[in-house]
C-alpha positions as CSV (number, residue, x, y, z in Angstrom):
1,M,237.8,102.7,-39.6
2,A,237.2,106.3,-38.6
3,T,237.6,107.5,-35.1
4,I,235.0,110.2,-35.4
5,K,231.5,108.8,-35.3
6,P,228.0,110.4,-35.7
7,V,226.5,111.6,-32.5
8,R,223.0,110.6,-31.6
9,G,220.3,113.2,-31.3
10,F,222.1,115.6,-33.6
11,N,220.3,118.9,-33.9
12,A,221.9,121.1,-36.6
13,K,220.2,124.4,-35.4
14,R,221.4,123.9,-31.8
15,E,224.9,122.9,-32.9
16,I,225.2,125.9,-35.2
17,E,224.2,128.2,-32.3
18,L,226.8,126.4,-30.1
19,F,229.5,126.9,-32.7
20,H,228.7,130.6,-33.0
21,S,228.7,131.2,-29.2
22,A,232.0,129.3,-29.0
23,V,233.6,131.4,-31.7
24,E,232.4,134.5,-29.9
25,G,233.8,133.3,-26.7
26,L,237.4,132.8,-28.0
27,N,240.0,135.2,-26.5
28,S,237.6,136.2,-23.7
29,D,236.9,135.2,-20.1
30,A,234.9,132.3,-21.7
31,H,237.9,131.1,-23.8
32,D,238.4,127.7,-22.1
33,D,234.7,126.8,-22.4
34,A,234.7,128.0,-26.0
35,V,237.7,125.8,-26.8
36,E,236.0,122.8,-25.1
37,N,232.9,123.3,-27.2
38,L,234.8,123.7,-30.5
39,V,236.8,120.6,-29.7
40,T,233.6,118.7,-29.1
41,L,232.0,119.9,-32.3
42,A,235.1,119.2,-34.4
43,A,236.1,115.9,-33.0
44,K,232.8,114.3,-31.8
45,R,230.6,115.0,-34.8
46,S,230.9,113.0,-38.0
47,W,232.0,114.6,-41.3
48,D,228.4,115.0,-42.5
49,Q,227.3,116.5,-39.2
50,R,230.2,119.0,-39.3
51,A,229.3,119.8,-42.8
52,E,225.8,120.8,-41.7
53,I,227.3,123.1,-39.0
54,W,229.8,124.6,-41.4
55,S,227.3,125.4,-44.2
56,G,224.5,126.3,-41.8
57,Y,226.7,128.8,-40.0
58,K,227.0,131.1,-43.0
59,K,223.3,130.8,-43.8
60,T,222.3,131.7,-40.2
61,F,224.8,134.4,-39.4
62,G,225.8,135.7,-42.8
63,E,229.5,135.2,-42.1
64,D,232.0,132.7,-43.5
65,P,232.9,130.4,-40.6
66,K,236.5,130.1,-41.9
67,E,237.0,133.8,-41.7
68,A,235.3,133.9,-38.3
69,L,237.7,131.4,-36.9
70,K,240.7,133.1,-38.5
71,A,239.6,136.5,-37.1
72,K,239.7,135.1,-33.6
73,L,242.6,132.6,-33.8
74,G,244.8,134.1,-36.6
75,G,247.3,131.6,-38.0
76,S,247.5,129.4,-34.9
77,R,247.9,125.7,-35.3
78,F,244.7,125.3,-33.4
79,C,242.9,127.2,-36.1
80,H,244.5,125.1,-38.8
81,A,243.4,121.9,-37.1
82,L,239.8,123.2,-36.7
83,L,239.7,124.1,-40.4
84,A,241.2,120.7,-41.3
85,L,238.2,119.1,-39.6
86,F,235.4,121.5,-40.5
87,Q,236.2,122.3,-44.1
88,P,234.9,119.9,-46.8
89,A,237.6,117.3,-47.3
90,P,238.0,117.9,-51.1
91,E,238.4,121.7,-50.5
92,R,240.9,121.1,-47.6
93,D,243.0,118.7,-49.6
94,A,242.9,121.0,-52.7
95,E,244.3,123.7,-50.5
96,W,247.1,121.4,-49.3
97,F,247.9,120.5,-52.9
98,H,248.1,124.2,-53.7
99,N,250.2,125.0,-50.7
100,A,252.7,122.3,-51.8
101,M,253.3,124.1,-55.0
102,A,253.0,127.7,-53.9
103,G,255.9,130.1,-53.6
104,L,259.5,129.1,-54.2
105,G,260.2,125.4,-54.6
106,T,257.7,122.5,-54.6
107,N,257.1,120.2,-51.7
108,E,257.1,116.9,-53.7
109,K,257.0,114.9,-50.5
110,L,253.6,116.4,-49.6
111,L,252.3,115.9,-53.2
112,C,253.2,112.3,-53.0
113,E,251.6,111.9,-49.6
114,L,248.3,113.4,-50.8
115,A,248.2,111.6,-54.2
116,A,249.3,108.2,-52.9
117,T,247.0,108.0,-49.9
118,R,243.7,109.2,-51.4
119,T,241.4,107.0,-53.4
120,S,240.6,107.7,-57.1
121,R,237.2,108.9,-56.1
122,Q,238.6,111.3,-53.5
123,L,241.2,112.6,-56.0
124,K,238.5,113.3,-58.5
125,A,236.6,115.3,-56.0
126,I,239.8,117.1,-54.9
127,S,240.6,118.0,-58.6
128,L,237.1,119.5,-59.0
129,A,237.5,121.5,-55.8
130,Y,241.0,122.7,-56.9
131,E,239.7,124.0,-60.2
132,K,236.8,125.8,-58.5
133,L,239.2,127.4,-56.0
134,Y,242.1,128.3,-58.2
135,G,240.6,128.3,-61.8
136,K,243.2,125.8,-63.0
137,E,243.5,122.1,-63.3
138,L,245.3,120.2,-60.6
139,A,247.0,117.8,-63.0
140,G,248.2,120.7,-65.1
141,D,249.7,122.5,-62.1
142,I,251.5,119.3,-61.0
143,A,252.9,118.7,-64.5
144,G,254.2,122.2,-64.5
145,E,255.9,121.9,-61.1
146,V,257.2,118.3,-61.1
147,G,259.2,116.8,-63.9
148,G,260.4,113.4,-64.8
149,W,258.8,110.1,-63.8
150,V,257.7,111.5,-60.4
151,G,255.6,114.1,-62.2
152,K,254.1,111.4,-64.5
153,M,253.3,109.2,-61.5
154,L,251.5,112.1,-59.7
155,V,249.6,113.1,-62.8
156,K,248.5,109.5,-63.4
157,L,247.3,109.2,-59.8
158,V,245.2,112.3,-59.9
159,T,243.7,111.7,-63.4
160,V,243.4,108.0,-64.1
161,P,241.1,105.9,-61.8
162,R,242.5,102.7,-60.5
163,S,241.0,99.5,-61.7
164,D,238.5,98.1,-59.3
165,T,239.1,94.5,-60.3
166,V,241.1,91.9,-58.4
167,A,243.5,89.9,-60.5
168,D,243.6,86.2,-60.3
169,E,246.8,84.3,-59.7
170,D,247.8,84.1,-63.4
171,R,247.2,87.8,-63.9
172,A,249.3,88.7,-60.8
173,S,252.1,86.4,-62.0
174,E,251.9,88.1,-65.5
175,L,252.2,91.6,-64.0
176,A,255.1,90.4,-61.7
177,Q,256.9,89.2,-64.8
178,K,256.3,92.5,-66.5
179,L,257.9,94.3,-63.6
180,Y,260.9,91.9,-63.7
181,D,261.3,92.4,-67.4
182,A,261.2,96.2,-67.0
183,G,263.9,96.1,-64.3
184,K,266.0,93.2,-63.1
185,G,265.5,91.3,-66.3
186,K,267.1,93.9,-68.6
187,W,269.9,96.3,-69.0
188,G,268.6,99.6,-67.6
189,T,265.1,100.2,-66.3
190,D,261.8,100.9,-68.1
191,E,260.4,103.3,-65.6
192,G,257.2,103.7,-67.5
193,V,256.2,100.1,-66.9
194,F,256.6,100.5,-63.1
195,V,254.6,103.7,-63.1
196,D,251.8,102.3,-65.3
197,I,251.3,99.2,-63.2
198,L,251.7,100.9,-59.8
199,T,249.2,103.7,-60.6
200,S,246.5,101.8,-62.5
201,E,246.0,98.4,-60.9
202,S,243.8,98.0,-57.8
203,K,245.5,97.7,-54.5
204,P,244.4,94.1,-53.9
205,T,245.8,93.2,-57.3
206,L,249.1,95.0,-56.6
207,K,249.5,93.2,-53.2
208,A,249.1,89.9,-55.1
209,V,251.6,91.1,-57.7
210,F,254.2,91.9,-54.9
211,T,253.6,88.4,-53.4
212,A,254.0,86.8,-56.8
213,Y,257.2,88.7,-57.5
214,L,258.7,87.6,-54.2
215,S,257.7,84.0,-54.9
216,K,259.1,84.0,-58.5
217,F,262.2,86.1,-58.2
218,G,263.1,86.0,-54.5
219,E,263.1,89.8,-54.0
220,D,260.8,92.2,-52.2
221,I,259.4,94.9,-54.4
222,I,260.9,97.6,-52.1
223,E,264.3,96.0,-52.6
224,V,263.8,96.1,-56.4
225,I,263.0,99.8,-56.4
226,D,266.1,100.4,-54.2
227,D,268.2,98.7,-56.8
228,E,266.6,100.1,-60.0
229,F,265.8,103.7,-59.0
230,N,267.5,106.5,-57.2
231,G,266.9,110.0,-55.8
232,K,263.3,111.4,-56.0
233,E,262.0,108.6,-58.2
234,E,263.1,106.0,-55.7
235,D,261.6,107.9,-52.8
236,A,258.2,108.5,-54.6
237,L,257.8,104.9,-55.8
238,K,258.8,103.4,-52.4
239,Y,256.2,105.7,-50.7
240,L,253.6,104.7,-53.2
241,V,254.3,101.0,-52.6
242,R,254.2,101.4,-48.9
243,A,250.9,103.2,-49.1
244,I,249.5,100.3,-51.3
245,L,250.7,97.7,-48.8
246,S,249.4,99.5,-45.7
247,T,248.2,103.1,-45.6
248,P,247.6,103.0,-41.9
249,Q,251.2,101.9,-41.3
250,V,252.5,104.8,-43.5
251,F,250.7,107.2,-41.3
252,A,251.7,105.5,-38.1
253,D,255.3,105.9,-39.1
254,A,254.8,109.4,-40.3
255,I,253.2,110.4,-37.0
256,N,256.1,108.9,-35.1
257,D,258.6,110.8,-37.3
258,A,256.6,114.1,-36.6
259,V,257.0,113.7,-32.8
260,A,260.5,112.1,-32.7
261,G,263.6,114.1,-31.7
262,I,263.7,117.8,-30.8
263,G,260.6,119.8,-31.8
264,T,257.3,118.6,-33.2
265,D,256.1,119.0,-36.8
266,E,252.6,120.2,-35.8
267,G,251.6,120.9,-39.4
268,A,252.2,117.3,-40.3
269,L,250.4,116.0,-37.2
270,I,247.3,118.1,-38.2
271,R,247.3,116.6,-41.7
272,F,247.8,113.1,-40.5
273,I,245.4,113.0,-37.6
274,C,242.6,115.3,-38.8
275,A,242.4,113.8,-42.4
276,R,242.5,110.2,-41.3
277,A,240.1,110.7,-38.4
278,D,237.2,110.3,-40.9
279,M,238.9,107.4,-42.8
280,D,241.1,104.9,-41.0
281,L,242.6,106.5,-37.9
282,E,241.4,103.5,-35.8
283,D,243.7,101.3,-38.0
284,V,246.5,103.9,-37.7
285,K,246.2,103.6,-33.9
286,V,246.5,99.8,-34.0
287,A,249.6,100.0,-36.3
288,F,251.2,102.7,-34.1
289,E,250.8,100.8,-30.9
290,E,251.9,97.5,-32.4
291,K,255.2,99.0,-33.7
292,Y,256.0,101.7,-31.1
293,K,254.5,100.0,-28.0
294,K,252.6,103.1,-26.9
295,P,249.0,104.2,-27.5
296,L,248.8,106.9,-30.1
297,A,246.7,109.3,-27.9
298,E,249.1,108.9,-25.0
299,R,252.1,109.7,-27.3
300,I,250.4,112.8,-28.7
301,A,249.3,114.0,-25.3
302,A,252.9,113.7,-24.0
303,D,254.2,115.7,-26.9
304,E,251.5,118.2,-27.7
305,G,249.8,120.4,-25.1
306,G,247.5,123.4,-25.2
307,D,244.3,123.7,-27.3
308,L,245.9,121.9,-30.3
309,G,246.8,118.9,-28.1
310,K,243.2,118.7,-26.8
311,L,241.8,118.7,-30.3
312,L,244.2,116.1,-31.7
313,V,243.7,113.7,-28.7
314,A,239.9,114.1,-29.0
315,A,240.1,113.3,-32.7
316,I,242.1,110.2,-31.9
317,H,239.7,109.0,-29.2
C-alpha cells in the first residue's frame, strides 16, 4: 500500500501557484517556508495530483518545472528527491535505467533492482518513455551493456510480460521438477530453464513453485541458486527470487544497508523511498520494523537531516 494518499479538496490551480511561489522562494529569506511547501506538495499529494501540478506549471508559467527546480537547487539531493516524486514515474525510471548504463562501466545491480521490482505493465511504460527520451530501445541498450545470462534475464524482464495466471498444485510441482532437472538433477546447469521460468511465470505461481520444490527436494530455492550459480548470475537470480518472494522485504533490507555503517547512500534512499511511496511503502515500513525493531521514519530521521530528511520522512508518513 502507498504511503502518499490523495488530499481532499485538491485545487490544481491553487497548488500550481503554491508550487511556483515555493520555487521562487528557494535560496531567499523565505527558503524555509518554500521548502515546507514543496515537501507538502511532493509528499502529501497523490501521484495523479502531483502530475497535474507538474504539467500545469509549464502551461501556466511557460517554464519546465524540472529546470526551474534545478536552477534553484542545482544537483542537490533535495532536488533529486523532489524530481523523483514529481516526474512521471515511467520517465523517472527510464532516466535511472539510462544512468545505470551511462559513462564508463555499467551498474548491473541498479539494472537488476529496477527490472526485478517493477511490474510488466510498469516496465512497458518505462520502455516507451526510454525510447522517447533517448531515441533507442531500452532492451537493446541493456543487451549491448550486459552479457551472459544476466543480460538475457534483464532483457526478458523488460520485454516479456509475466503470465497473469496462478498455477494449480500439479503445475507448480511440474515447474519445480523442471528446475530440479535443470540444476541439481543433472551434471552442469541449464541456466536458460531457470531464467525462463523465473522471468515468465506469475509471482503467485513462482511462490507455489518454490514451496513445491522445498517439499519435493528438501532445499530452498535460494540454496539451489547458491549451489548452481556463481558471480553475477548468482547475485542477479537471488535478487530476482527475493523480489518475487517479498518486494517490501527487499526494500526494507536495502534501506537498512543504505543507512548502516559510516556514511549514508542518499541516492539509494531517494530511489527506494520516493519510488515505493506510490506503491508499497506501507508494507516496506512493516517489514523494516519487524526485522530491525525500529520504525522506518524514526531510523531515517536519525540518519538524514536537512531538507532531504524532511522530505523523506514526510513521504514515509
